[in-house]
N, C-alpha and C positions, 0 to 999 in steps of 0.2 A: 446655569445657562438654560436648562430645559424648563425651569419654572417660569421663565418669561416668554416662552414660545406659545403658550395657549393650547387649545385642543388640536389634535392631529387631523388634518384634512388631506385625504388622498389626492395625489397628483396636483397638489397646489402649485408646484413649480411650473406646470404646463398650462395653467389657466391664465386668462387675460386679467391683468391687474395693473392699475396705474402706479402702484407702489412697488412693483417688482423691479429689482435692480439687475444690472448685468451680472453681478456676482451670483444672484439666484439662478439665472439662466445657465451660467457656467457650471454651477454646482449640480443642476439638474442633468446636464449632459455628462458630467463626471460620474454621477451616481448611475445613470443608465449604462454608460460604457463599462464601468467597473463590474456591475452585475452581469452584463453580457460576457465580459472577459472571464469572470469568475466561473460562470456556468460552462462556458465553452472550454476553458482550460481544464477544469476539473473532469468534465465528462470525456473529453477526447483523450487526456492523459490516462484516465482510469481504464478506458476501453483498450487503448494501445497496450498498456501494461498487462491487463488481464489476458488479452489475446496472445501476447508474447509468452507469458507464463504457461498458458494452456498449450501453445504450439511446442514449446520446449519440452514440457512433460510428455506430450504425445509422441514427440520424436524419440525420447528416451524409452517410452513404453514399446514403441515399434522396434527399436534397435536392440534392447536388452533381451536376452534369451535365457531360459532356465537350462541348466546343465546338471547332469547327474555326476556328483563327485563322490569319492570314497574316502573314509577316514583313514589316515596313514597309520596311526598308532592308537592304542586304547586311550579313550578320553578319561581324565581324572574323575573321581567320585564313583558312587555306586548307582546302579540303575534305579530309577524311581519305582515305587510300588505300583503306581497306576500306569496306564499304557503310555501316555505322552506327557512330558514335562512342560510346564509353562515356560514362557520366554525368560522369566526371572530365574528359573531353576536350571537353565542351560549353562554349559561351560564352554570355554574356548578350546578348539582342537584343530590340528593341522589336517587339511584335506588336499587331495590331488584330483584334477580333472583334465580332460582332453577336449580341445575345441575343434571346430570344423576343419581347420588346416592340419590336424593331427599333432599339434604341439601340446606338450604336457605343461600344466601350470599347477602351482601349489599356493595355498593361502590359509589363513586362519578364519574359521567361522564358528558360530555357536551351535553346539550339538547337545543331545541329551547326555547327562552324566553317565559314565560307564560304557559309552558306545565302544564296540569292539572295532579293531582294524578291519577295514573292508566294508563297514556299514555304509549303505548308500545315503547320501544327503543331497537335497536339491539346493543348488546355488544359482545365483543370477550373475551373468557376465555381460560385458559390453562387447562390441564387435572385435576388439583387440584381445579378448579373452580375460580381461581383468575383472576381479570381483567387484560387484556393485550391489547396492541394496535392492530389495524387491521394488519393482516399478509401482508408481502410484496408480490407484484405481481411477476410474472415470469420475466417481463421486469426489474423490480427494482432489483430482485435477480441477474440477469445477469449484470446489470450496477454496482451494489455494488461489486460483485465478480471480475469484470474486473478492477474496480478502485483500490480496495485494493490489488489485485494481481499485478498490475503495480507498485503501491507504494512499496510493499514489495520486488518485484523483483529489482527495482532500488536501494533500500536500501541494499539489499543483494549483488548486483553487485558492489556497491561502496566499499565494504570492500576489495576484492582482487585488485580492480583497484587502490585504494589509497595505499595499501600495495606495489603494483608493482611500482607506482610512487616513493614511498620512497626508494625502493630497487634500482631502476634505478638512482635516485639522489645519492645514496651512491656509486654505481658503477662509476658514472661520477666523483665524488670527488676522488675516488681512482685512476681513470685513469689520472685525472689532476695532482694529487700528484706524480704519476709515471713519468708523462711527465716533471714536474718541477725537479724531481731528475735527469732525463736524461739530461735535459737542463743545469742544474748546472754542470754536469760532462762534457758535450760536448761543451757547450757555450764558455768557455774560449779558446778552441782550434781554434775557428773561428777567433779570433782576431789576430792570427799569420799567416796571409796570405802572408807576405813579407819575 
């Protein structure tokens, strides 16, 4: 198909031309509308998703609090030779902590191997006193919000874009069918040139 179209001329559908058909004008409006919808849907969905992620993570960061917990029983393993073990060298141990309402809680967290009973460990809790992970930093929040916003924006933009491609394909088929009909009507007249 593209081999027969000739060189690309910008905005040719919007220029005056006596050979321009209604199908060309309709396709021009479809292309314009699809591009506007694609950009609008992608940008708005991406911004809404990014803001939602950032607000959710900011609420978590504001609500989660560090609490000093104590190891209940000696942790398995031997203490490391250097001062602090890396996160891969840590072992699971039971700890106990008290929250603001004076209720005691227990849970499993990773501690240095060989930690003795009573060793202080900082844990993060939600407002109900349940264990949670360390809240995300401001830089992590920005990165996650941007990444998820981009992914959601691209996904949302794909819907009108694919719909526009399908509509243009249908218009192209209708145009080719009309051309075939005209050719069937006028083609035999070309054979009578003598």
